[in-house]
N, CA and C of each residue as an Amber inpcrd file, in Angstrom:
protein
   267
   0.8510000  -1.1730000   0.0000000   0.0000000   0.0000000   0.0000000
   0.8960000   1.2360000   0.0000000   0.4910000   2.2520000  -0.7120000
   1.2840000   3.4740000  -0.7820000   1.0980000   4.2880000   0.4840000
   1.9770000   5.2660000   0.6610000   1.8740000   6.1160000   1.8500000
   0.5840000   6.9380000   1.8240000   0.1290000   7.2870000   0.6270000
  -1.1380000   8.0190000   0.5250000  -2.3000000   7.1190000   0.9570000
  -2.2740000   5.8560000   0.5420000  -3.3070000   4.9020000   0.9390000
  -3.3170000   4.6740000   2.4390000  -2.1170000   4.5720000   3.0210000
  -2.0270000   4.4030000   4.4820000  -2.5740000   5.6290000   5.2100000
  -2.2640000   6.8160000   4.6950000  -2.7530000   8.0410000   5.3150000
  -4.2730000   8.1160000   5.2300000  -4.8440000   7.7430000   4.1000000
  -6.3030000   7.7530000   3.9510000  -6.9570000   6.7210000   4.8740000
  -6.3570000   5.5470000   4.9930000  -6.8870000   4.5170000   5.8880000
  -6.8350000   4.9810000   7.3340000  -5.7300000   5.6120000   7.7200000
  -5.5990000   6.1230000   9.0840000  -6.6250000   7.2170000   9.3550000
  -6.8190000   8.1110000   8.3990000  -7.8020000   9.1820000   8.5620000
  -9.2090000   8.6040000   8.6750000  -9.4820000   7.5610000   7.8960000
 -10.7900000   6.9070000   7.9780000 -11.0170000   6.2850000   9.3430000
 -10.0040000   5.6300000   9.8850000 -10.1290000   5.0290000  11.2180000
 -10.3410000   6.0840000  12.2990000  -9.6410000   7.1970000  12.1810000
  -9.8200000   8.2870000  13.1480000 -11.2450000   8.8270000  13.0700000
 -11.7640000   9.0080000  11.8700000 -13.1220000   9.5110000  11.6970000
 -14.1420000   8.5430000  12.2890000 -14.0060000   7.2660000  12.0190000
 -14.9310000   6.2620000  12.5630000 -14.8570000   6.2610000  14.0870000
 -13.6600000   6.3160000  14.6470000 -13.4970000   6.3600000  16.0980000
 -14.1630000   7.5820000  16.7030000 -13.9980000   8.7220000  16.0530000
 -14.6210000   9.9560000  16.5420000 -16.1460000   9.8460000  16.5180000
 -16.6940000   9.3050000  15.4470000 -18.1470000   9.1550000  15.3420000
 -18.6910000   8.2100000  16.4210000 -18.0070000   7.1090000  16.6450000
 -18.4390000   6.1640000  17.6810000 -18.3550000   6.8090000  19.0600000
 -17.2420000   7.4830000  19.3520000 -17.0830000   8.1410000  20.6460000
 -18.1540000   9.2090000  20.8570000 -18.4180000  10.0180000  19.8370000
 -19.4240000  11.0730000  19.9570000 -20.8100000  10.5240000  20.2040000
 -21.1300000   9.4200000  19.5660000 -22.4440000   8.8110000  19.7420000
 -22.5910000   8.2130000  21.1360000 -21.6080000   7.4710000  21.5770000
 -21.6780000   6.7940000  22.8660000 -21.5960000   7.7840000  24.0240000
 -20.7570000   8.7960000  23.9180000 -20.5760000   9.7260000  25.0320000
 -21.7940000  10.6160000  25.2570000 -22.6410000  10.7980000  24.2450000
 -23.8210000  11.6510000  24.4140000 -24.9810000  10.9000000  25.0670000
 -24.8780000   9.5910000  25.1920000 -25.9370000   8.7830000  25.7860000
 -25.7020000   8.6880000  27.2860000 -26.2690000   9.6270000  28.0420000
 -25.9810000   9.7350000  29.4660000 -27.0310000   9.0630000  30.3550000
 -28.2260000   8.8210000  29.8330000 -29.3160000   8.2440000  30.6230000
 -29.9100000   7.0680000  29.8540000 -30.2550000   6.0130000  30.5960000
 -30.8980000   4.8430000  29.9940000 -32.2290000   4.6130000  30.6870000
 -33.2900000   4.4360000  29.9090000 -34.6250000   4.1990000  30.4570000
 -35.1940000   2.8900000  29.9270000 -35.8050000   2.1510000  30.8260000
 -36.5580000   0.9530000  30.4570000 -38.0150000   1.2550000  30.7610000
 -38.9040000   1.0240000  29.8100000 -40.3250000   1.2910000  30.0060000
 -41.1510000   0.0770000  29.5990000 -42.3250000  -0.0230000  30.1930000
 -43.3240000  -1.0080000  29.7960000 -44.5430000  -0.2090000  29.3620000
 -44.9860000  -0.4400000  28.1270000 -46.1480000   0.2620000  27.5960000
 -47.2860000  -0.7340000  27.3900000 -48.5130000  -0.2450000  27.5860000
 -49.6960000  -1.0630000  27.3500000 -50.6460000  -0.2800000  26.4570000
 -51.1580000  -0.9600000  25.4090000 -52.0730000  -0.3000000  24.4810000
 -52.9090000  -1.3670000  23.7900000 -54.1910000  -1.1520000  23.7520000
 -55.1010000  -2.0670000  23.0600000 -55.0490000  -3.4870000  23.6010000
 -54.8170000  -3.6170000  24.9060000 -54.7580000  -4.9370000  25.5190000
 -53.4360000  -5.6500000  25.3150000 -52.4820000  -5.0060000  24.6890000
 -51.1710000  -5.6040000  24.4720000 -50.1290000  -4.8490000  25.2840000
 -49.0460000  -5.5350000  25.5890000 -48.0020000  -4.9510000  26.4250000
 -46.6330000  -5.3060000  25.8420000 -45.7100000  -4.3280000  25.8840000
 -44.3410000  -4.5800000  25.4520000 -43.4100000  -3.6540000  26.2180000
 -42.1580000  -4.0460000  26.2920000 -41.1510000  -3.2380000  26.9740000
 -40.0290000  -2.8920000  26.0100000 -39.2950000  -1.8380000  26.3360000
 -38.1550000  -1.4210000  25.5200000 -37.1830000  -0.6440000  26.3850000
 -35.9440000  -0.6300000  25.9610000 -34.8840000   0.1210000  26.6370000
 -34.2530000   1.0470000  25.6070000 -33.9890000   2.2940000  26.0160000
 -33.3420000   3.2540000  25.1180000 -32.4630000   4.1770000  25.9400000
 -31.5180000   4.8120000  25.2820000 -30.6510000   5.7630000  25.9630000
 -30.7120000   7.1030000  25.2510000 -30.3520000   8.1420000  25.9920000
 -30.3800000   9.4800000  25.4330000 -29.5700000  10.4320000  26.2800000
 -29.5360000  11.6770000  25.8740000 -28.7660000  12.6680000  26.6150000
 -29.5060000  13.1660000  27.8430000 -30.8240000  12.9190000  27.9220000
 -31.6110000  13.2820000  29.0970000 -32.6170000  12.1650000  29.3770000
 -33.1850000  12.1930000  30.5830000 -34.1780000  11.1790000  30.9420000
 -35.4060000  11.2910000  30.0480000 -35.8040000  12.5040000  29.7060000
 -36.9760000  12.7030000  28.8630000 -36.7500000  12.1160000  27.4670000
 -35.5660000  12.3570000  26.9140000 -35.2580000  11.8420000  25.5830000
 -35.1890000  10.3130000  25.5820000 -34.5430000   9.7510000  26.5850000
 -34.4260000   8.2910000  26.6650000 -35.7890000   7.6460000  26.8570000
 -36.6320000   8.2370000  27.7200000 -37.9750000   7.6810000  27.9360000
 -38.7990000   7.7410000  26.6600000 -38.7410000   8.8560000  25.9500000
 -39.5230000   9.0030000  24.7220000 -39.1010000   7.9770000  23.6730000
 -37.8040000   7.7650000  23.5450000 -37.3240000   6.7780000  22.5750000
 -37.7660000   5.3660000  22.9470000 -37.7210000   5.0500000  24.2370000
 -38.1610000   3.7260000  24.6870000 -39.6600000   3.5550000  24.4640000
 -40.4430000   4.6040000  24.7400000 -41.8930000   4.5330000  24.5190000
 -42.2070000   4.3230000  23.0400000 -41.5100000   5.0350000  22.1720000
 -41.7230000   4.8980000  20.7380000 -41.4030000   3.4820000  20.2700000
 -40.3190000   2.9210000  20.7710000 -39.9180000   1.5670000  20.3820000
 -40.9330000   0.5340000  20.8480000 -41.3630000   0.6420000  22.1020000
 -42.3420000  -0.3140000  22.6330000 -43.6690000  -0.1920000  21.8960000
 -44.1090000   1.0150000  21.6240000 -45.3960000   1.2230000  20.9530000
 -45.3850000   0.7300000  19.5110000 -44.2290000   0.7060000  18.8860000
 -44.1570000   0.2470000  17.4940000 -44.5750000  -1.2080000  17.3530000
 -44.3840000  -2.0020000  18.4000000 -44.7030000  -3.4300000  18.2990000
 -46.1140000  -3.7700000  18.7850000 -46.7530000  -2.8660000  19.5210000
 -48.0820000  -3.1910000  20.0680000 -49.1980000  -2.3630000  19.4410000
 -48.8680000  -1.5240000  18.4880000 -49.8890000  -0.7130000  17.8190000
 -49.7500000  -0.8840000  16.3140000 -50.8170000  -0.5250000  15.6190000
 -50.7590000  -0.6090000  14.1560000 -51.2840000   0.7020000  13.5790000
 -50.5710000   1.2310000  12.6410000 -50.9670000   2.4950000  12.0390000
 -50.4360000   3.6760000  12.8270000 -50.2910000   4.7830000  12.1380000
 -49.7200000   5.9810000  12.7490000 -50.5860000   6.5360000  13.8770000
 -51.9090000   6.5360000  13.7020000 -52.7880000   7.0620000  14.7550000
 -52.6390000   6.2770000  16.0520000 -52.5970000   4.9370000  15.9500000
 -52.4270000   4.1140000  17.1430000 -51.0620000   4.3290000  17.7780000
 -50.0260000   4.4680000  16.9660000 -48.6820000   4.6830000  17.5240000
 -48.6040000   6.0010000  18.2750000 -49.2360000   7.0210000  17.7360000
 -49.2480000   8.3180000  18.4140000 -50.0480000   8.2170000  19.7090000
 -51.2150000   7.5820000  19.6610000 -52.0390000   7.4270000  20.8590000
 -51.3110000   6.6110000  21.9260000 -50.6380000   5.5460000  21.5160000
 -49.8750000   4.7220000  22.4540000 -48.7500000   5.5350000  23.0790000
 -47.9940000   6.2600000  22.2620000 -46.8680000   7.0460000  22.7530000
 -47.2730000   8.1720000  23.6770000 -48.5220000   8.6300000  23.5730000
 -49.0000000   9.7010000  24.4490000 -49.4010000   9.2020000  25.8300000
 -49.5480000   7.8910000  25.9890000 -49.9180000   7.3240000  27.2870000
 -48.6930000   7.2350000  28.1960000 -48.9150000   7.3460000  29.4920000
 -47.7920000   7.1560000  30.4050000 -47.4150000   5.6730000  30.4500000
 -46.1450000   5.3740000  30.6750000 -45.7500000   3.9680000  30.7510000
 -46.3320000   3.2830000  31.9820000 -46.5680000   1.9830000  31.8640000
 -47.0270000   1.1870000  32.9940000 -45.9220000   1.1290000  34.0450000
 -44.6920000   1.0210000  33.5640000 -43.5290000   1.0060000  34.4580000
 -42.3900000   1.7410000  33.7600000 -41.5920000   2.4530000  34.5470000
 -40.4770000   3.2120000  34.0020000 -39.3150000   3.1520000  34.9840000
 -38.1310000   2.8940000  34.4620000 -36.9250000   2.8730000  35.2800000
 -35.8220000   3.5510000  34.5020000 -35.4000000   4.7310000  34.9590000
 -34.3380000   5.4700000  34.2980000 -33.1360000   5.5820000  35.2370000
 -31.9420000   5.4850000  34.6390000 -30.7190000   5.6060000  35.4430000
 -29.6000000   6.1500000  34.5580000 -28.5880000   6.6830000  35.2040000
 -27.4390000   7.2090000  34.4700000 -26.7170000   6.0590000  33.7790000
 -26.3560000   6.2940000  32.5350000 -25.6670000   5.2400000  31.7590000
 -24.1810000   5.2390000  32.0570000
């Protein structure tokens, strides 16, 4: 491999490392929620930079499997979780 190829490979690795570090370091809170909608129940875990963001992502994920159609997903996501546990990641 030429020195230019090695330099490009090294720069690519640095960029990938930076992207991974930036993504992981911004996830400061992890929430586990249990959602119930239409007689069905599911749980999900998500992380985010705040408890509100992590909870919302977990609610959206859980509701995606127990609801059908956009209206149901929105209605499910607007309900409070049956159970919620958030902690620092």
